[in-house]
DSSP file (Angstrom, degrees, kcal/mol; ACC not computed):
  #  RESIDUE AA STRUCTURE BP1 BP2  ACC     N-H-->O    O-->H-N    N-H-->O    O-->H-N    TCO  KAPPA ALPHA  PHI   PSI    X-CA   Y-CA   Z-CA
    1    1 A M              0   0    0      0, 0.0     3,-0.1     0, 0.0     0, 0.0   0.000 360.0 360.0 360.0  18.7    0.0    0.0    0.0
    2    2 A A        +     0   0    0      1,-0.2     2,-1.0     2,-0.0     0, 0.0   0.800 360.0  63.3 -67.9 -27.5    2.9    2.3   -0.4
    3    3 A N  S    S+     0   0    0      2,-0.0     2,-0.6     0, 0.0    -1,-0.2  -0.764  72.2 175.7-100.4  85.2    1.6    3.4   -3.7
    4    4 A Q        -     0   0    0     -2,-1.0    -2,-0.0    -3,-0.1     0, 0.0  -0.831   7.1-170.8 -98.8 122.3   -1.7    5.1   -2.9
    5    5 A T        -     0   0    0     -2,-0.6    -2,-0.0     1,-0.1     2,-0.0  -0.844  31.1 -99.3-110.5 147.5   -3.5    6.8   -5.7
    6    6 A P        -     0   0    0      0, 0.0     2,-0.5     0, 0.0    -1,-0.1  -0.312  30.8-140.0 -65.7 145.0   -6.5    9.0   -5.3
    7    7 A V        -     0   0    0      2,-0.0     2,-0.5    -2,-0.0     0, 0.0  -0.928  10.9-151.4-106.9 128.1   -9.9    7.4   -6.0
    8    8 A F        +     0   0    0     -2,-0.5     2,-0.4     0, 0.0     0, 0.0  -0.870  18.6 176.5-101.3 126.2  -12.4    9.5   -7.8
    9    9 A V        -     0   0    0     -2,-0.5     2,-0.1     4,-0.0    -2,-0.0  -0.988  34.7-107.7-132.0 140.0  -16.0    8.9   -7.1
   10   10 A K     >  -     0   0    0     -2,-0.4     4,-2.8     1,-0.1     5,-0.2  -0.377  28.1-122.9 -65.3 143.9  -19.0   10.7   -8.4
   11   11 A I  H  > S+     0   0    0      1,-0.2     4,-2.8     2,-0.2     5,-0.2   0.871 111.5  53.8 -56.4 -39.7  -20.7   12.9   -5.8
   12   12 A D  H  > S+     0   0    0      1,-0.2     4,-2.2     2,-0.2    -1,-0.2   0.930 110.4  44.7 -63.8 -44.3  -24.0   11.1   -6.3
   13   13 A E  H  > S+     0   0    0      2,-0.2     4,-2.6     1,-0.2    -2,-0.2   0.907 112.4  53.0 -65.0 -41.9  -22.5    7.8   -5.7
   14   14 A Y  H  X S+     0   0    0     -4,-2.8     4,-2.7     1,-0.2    -2,-0.2   0.953 110.3  47.2 -58.1 -53.1  -20.6    9.1   -2.6
   15   15 A K  H  X S+     0   0    0     -4,-2.8     4,-2.3     1,-0.2    -1,-0.2   0.893 111.9  51.4 -57.2 -40.8  -23.8   10.5   -1.1
   16   16 A E  H  X S+     0   0    0     -4,-2.2     4,-2.5    -5,-0.2    -1,-0.2   0.924 108.7  50.5 -64.5 -41.6  -25.5    7.2   -1.8
   17   17 A V  H  X S+     0   0    0     -4,-2.6     4,-2.5     1,-0.2    -2,-0.2   0.923 110.0  50.5 -59.2 -45.2  -22.7    5.3   -0.1
   18   18 A L  H  X S+     0   0    0     -4,-2.7     4,-2.2     1,-0.2    -1,-0.2   0.895 109.6  50.8 -60.4 -39.3  -23.1    7.6    2.9
   19   19 A Q  H  X S+     0   0    0     -4,-2.3     4,-2.2     2,-0.2    -1,-0.2   0.902 110.6  48.6 -60.2 -43.9  -26.8    7.0    3.0
   20   20 A V  H  X S+     0   0    0     -4,-2.5     4,-2.5     1,-0.2    -2,-0.2   0.893 109.9  52.2 -63.9 -39.3  -26.2    3.2    2.9
   21   21 A M  H  X S+     0   0    0     -4,-2.5     4,-2.6     2,-0.2    -1,-0.2   0.893 108.9  49.9 -67.0 -36.7  -23.7    3.5    5.7
   22   22 A E  H  X S+     0   0    0     -4,-2.2     4,-2.5     2,-0.2    -1,-0.2   0.910 111.3  49.6 -63.4 -40.9  -26.2    5.4    7.9
   23   23 A L  H  X S+     0   0    0     -4,-2.2     4,-2.5     2,-0.2    -2,-0.2   0.890 109.9  50.3 -65.0 -39.7  -28.8    2.8    7.2
   24   24 A I  H  X S+     0   0    0     -4,-2.5     4,-2.5     2,-0.2    -2,-0.2   0.940 111.5  48.2 -60.4 -47.3  -26.3    0.1    8.1
   25   25 A K  H  X S+     0   0    0     -4,-2.6     4,-2.0     1,-0.2    -2,-0.2   0.929 111.7  51.0 -61.5 -41.2  -25.4    1.8   11.4
   26   26 A S  H  X S+     0   0    0     -4,-2.5     4,-2.0     1,-0.2    -1,-0.2   0.892 110.6  47.0 -59.4 -44.1  -29.1    2.3   12.1
   27   27 A K  H  X S+     0   0    0     -4,-2.5     4,-2.3     1,-0.2    -1,-0.2   0.830 109.6  54.8 -67.2 -33.3  -29.9   -1.3   11.6
   28   28 A L  H  X S+     0   0    0     -4,-2.5     4,-2.1     2,-0.2    -2,-0.2   0.886 107.8  48.9 -65.9 -39.3  -26.9   -2.3   13.7
   29   29 A E  H  X S+     0   0    0     -4,-2.0     4,-2.6     2,-0.2    -2,-0.2   0.886 110.8  51.4 -65.9 -41.3  -28.2   -0.2   16.6
   30   30 A Q  H  X S+     0   0    0     -4,-2.0     4,-2.7     1,-0.2    -2,-0.2   0.931 109.4  49.7 -58.9 -46.8  -31.6   -1.8   16.2
   31   31 A A  H  X S+     0   0    0     -4,-2.3     4,-2.7     1,-0.2    -2,-0.2   0.906 110.8  50.2 -59.6 -43.2  -30.1   -5.3   16.3
   32   32 A K  H  X S+     0   0    0     -4,-2.1     4,-2.3     2,-0.2    -1,-0.2   0.922 110.5  49.1 -60.5 -46.0  -28.2   -4.3   19.5
   33   33 A T  H  X S+     0   0    0     -4,-2.6     4,-2.4     2,-0.2    -2,-0.2   0.924 112.1  48.7 -60.5 -46.2  -31.3   -3.1   21.1
   34   34 A T  H  X S+     0   0    0     -4,-2.7     4,-2.5     1,-0.2    -2,-0.2   0.913 110.0  50.7 -59.0 -45.6  -33.2   -6.2   20.2
   35   35 A L  H  X S+     0   0    0     -4,-2.7     4,-2.3     2,-0.2    -1,-0.2   0.890 109.2  52.0 -65.1 -38.4  -30.5   -8.5   21.5
   36   36 A N  H  X S+     0   0    0     -4,-2.3     4,-2.4     2,-0.2    -1,-0.2   0.917 109.3  49.3 -60.9 -42.9  -30.4   -6.6   24.8
   37   37 A K  H  X S+     0   0    0     -4,-2.4     4,-2.4     2,-0.2    -2,-0.2   0.921 110.2  50.9 -61.4 -44.0  -34.2   -7.0   25.1
   38   38 A V  H  X S+     0   0    0     -4,-2.5     4,-2.5     1,-0.2    -1,-0.2   0.884 110.7  49.9 -61.5 -38.9  -33.8  -10.8   24.4
   39   39 A N  H  X S+     0   0    0     -4,-2.3     4,-2.3     2,-0.2    -1,-0.2   0.903 109.8  50.0 -65.9 -38.7  -31.1  -11.0   27.1
   40   40 A Q  H  X S+     0   0    0     -4,-2.4     4,-2.3     2,-0.2    -2,-0.2   0.908 111.9  47.9 -66.3 -41.3  -33.3   -9.2   29.6
   41   41 A I  H  X S+     0   0    0     -4,-2.4     4,-2.8     2,-0.2    -2,-0.2   0.912 110.8  51.3 -61.9 -43.4  -36.2  -11.6   28.8
   42   42 A K  H  X S+     0   0    0     -4,-2.5     4,-2.7     2,-0.2    -2,-0.2   0.895 109.2  50.9 -61.9 -41.8  -33.9  -14.6   29.2
   43   43 A T  H  X S+     0   0    0     -4,-2.3     4,-2.1     2,-0.2    -1,-0.2   0.915 110.6  49.2 -60.9 -44.7  -32.6  -13.3   32.6
   44   44 A Q  H  X S+     0   0    0     -4,-2.3     4,-2.6     2,-0.2    -2,-0.2   0.953 112.1  48.2 -57.0 -51.5  -36.1  -12.9   33.7
   45   45 A E  H  X S+     0   0    0     -4,-2.8     4,-2.7     1,-0.2    -2,-0.2   0.904 110.2  51.1 -57.7 -44.3  -37.0  -16.4   32.5
   46   46 A D  H  X S+     0   0    0     -4,-2.7     4,-2.1     2,-0.2    -1,-0.2   0.881 110.1  49.5 -64.0 -37.2  -34.0  -17.9   34.2
   47   47 A N  H  X S+     0   0    0     -4,-2.1     4,-2.0     2,-0.2    -2,-0.2   0.909 111.7  48.6 -67.3 -42.0  -34.9  -16.2   37.5
   48   48 A E  H  X S+     0   0    0     -4,-2.6     4,-2.5     2,-0.2    -2,-0.2   0.915 111.3  50.9 -66.4 -42.0  -38.5  -17.4   37.3
   49   49 A L  H  X S+     0   0    0     -4,-2.7     4,-2.5     1,-0.2    -2,-0.2   0.904 108.6  51.1 -60.3 -43.4  -37.3  -21.0   36.5
   50   50 A A  H  X S+     0   0    0     -4,-2.1     4,-2.3     2,-0.2    -1,-0.2   0.903 110.4  49.3 -61.3 -41.0  -35.0  -20.9   39.5
   51   51 A A  H  X S+     0   0    0     -4,-2.0     4,-2.6     1,-0.2    -2,-0.2   0.916 111.3  50.2 -65.8 -41.3  -37.9  -19.8   41.7
   52   52 A W  H  X S+     0   0    0     -4,-2.5     4,-2.5     2,-0.2    -2,-0.2   0.897 109.9  49.5 -60.5 -42.7  -40.0  -22.6   40.4
   53   53 A Q  H  X S+     0   0    0     -4,-2.5     4,-2.5     2,-0.2    -2,-0.2   0.911 111.6  49.0 -65.8 -41.5  -37.3  -25.2   41.0
   54   54 A Q  H  X S+     0   0    0     -4,-2.3     4,-2.2     2,-0.2    -2,-0.2   0.929 112.1  48.4 -61.7 -45.6  -36.9  -23.9   44.5
   55   55 A A  H  X S+     0   0    0     -4,-2.6     4,-2.1     1,-0.2    -2,-0.2   0.901 111.9  49.6 -61.6 -42.3  -40.6  -24.1   45.1
   56   56 A L  H  X S+     0   0    0     -4,-2.5     4,-2.8     2,-0.2    -1,-0.2   0.902 108.9  51.7 -62.8 -42.0  -40.8  -27.6   43.7
   57   57 A A  H  X S+     0   0    0     -4,-2.5     4,-2.2     1,-0.2    -2,-0.2   0.909 110.3  49.9 -62.9 -41.4  -37.9  -28.7   45.9
   58   58 A E  H  X S+     0   0    0     -4,-2.2     4,-2.0     2,-0.2    -2,-0.2   0.904 111.4  47.8 -64.3 -41.3  -39.7  -27.3   49.0
   59   59 A V  H  X S+     0   0    0     -4,-2.1     4,-2.8     1,-0.2     5,-0.2   0.920 110.5  52.8 -66.5 -43.3  -43.0  -29.1   48.0
   60   60 A E  H  X S+     0   0    0     -4,-2.8     4,-2.1     1,-0.2    -2,-0.2   0.882 108.0  50.3 -63.0 -35.8  -41.0  -32.3   47.4
   61   61 A K  H  X S+     0   0    0     -4,-2.2     4,-2.1     2,-0.2    -1,-0.2   0.909 111.4  49.1 -63.7 -41.3  -39.4  -32.1   50.9
   62   62 A K  H  X S+     0   0    0     -4,-2.0     4,-2.7     2,-0.2     5,-0.2   0.932 110.8  49.3 -66.6 -44.1  -42.9  -31.6   52.5
   63   63 A V  H  X S+     0   0    0     -4,-2.8     4,-2.6     1,-0.2    -1,-0.2   0.909 111.2  50.3 -60.9 -42.4  -44.3  -34.6   50.6
   64   64 A E  H  X S+     0   0    0     -4,-2.1     4,-2.3    -5,-0.2    -1,-0.2   0.889 110.4  49.7 -63.3 -39.6  -41.5  -36.7   51.7
   65   65 A F  H  X S+     0   0    0     -4,-2.1     4,-2.2     2,-0.2    -2,-0.2   0.928 112.6  46.3 -65.3 -46.5  -42.0  -35.7   55.3
   66   66 A I  H  X S+     0   0    0     -4,-2.7     4,-2.3     1,-0.2    -2,-0.2   0.905 111.3  52.6 -62.6 -40.8  -45.7  -36.4   55.2
   67   67 A D  H  X S+     0   0    0     -4,-2.6     4,-1.8    -5,-0.2    -2,-0.2   0.905 109.9  48.6 -63.0 -40.8  -45.0  -39.8   53.5
   68   68 A Q  H  X S+     0   0    0     -4,-2.3     4,-1.4     1,-0.2    -1,-0.2   0.923 111.3  50.1 -62.5 -45.6  -42.5  -40.7   56.3
   69   69 A K  H  < S+     0   0    0     -4,-2.2    -2,-0.2     1,-0.2    -1,-0.2   0.874 111.0  49.0 -61.2 -40.5  -45.0  -39.7   58.9
   70   70 A L  H  < S+     0   0    0     -4,-2.3    -1,-0.2     1,-0.2    -2,-0.2   0.837 112.1  48.6 -71.5 -32.9  -47.7  -41.8   57.3
   71   71 A L  H  < S+     0   0    0     -4,-1.8    -1,-0.2    -5,-0.2    -2,-0.2   0.665  88.9  98.8 -82.5 -19.5  -45.5  -44.9   57.0
   72   72 A Q  S  < S-     0   0    0     -4,-1.4     2,-0.1    -3,-0.2    -4,-0.0  -0.507  83.1-112.7 -71.4 134.4  -44.2  -44.8   60.6
   73   73 A P        -     0   0    0      0, 0.0     2,-0.2     0, 0.0    -1,-0.1  -0.434  30.9-122.3 -64.6 138.0  -46.0  -47.1   62.9
   74   74 A S              0   0    0     -2,-0.1    -4,-0.0     1,-0.1     0, 0.0  -0.562 360.0 360.0 -82.3 147.4  -48.1  -45.4   65.5
   75   75 A N              0   0    0     -2,-0.2    -1,-0.1     0, 0.0     0, 0.0   0.406 360.0 360.0 -95.2 360.0  -47.4  -46.1   69.2
């Protein structure tokens, strides 16, 4: 790249390229925003699933406790 020669571009084409670049930047920002929203939703879902798992584990412990009490011989 030691031999750099100037590139001549028509003004109309240059303006069109600038418009396309702005459109690309805009779409990129939209994609980032969408991805952030998806990540937020995923985090919320993960938190809810963890809460459900904890609640299920608590119910399971209670069922096991009741089951043990029912199976113990009464004195």
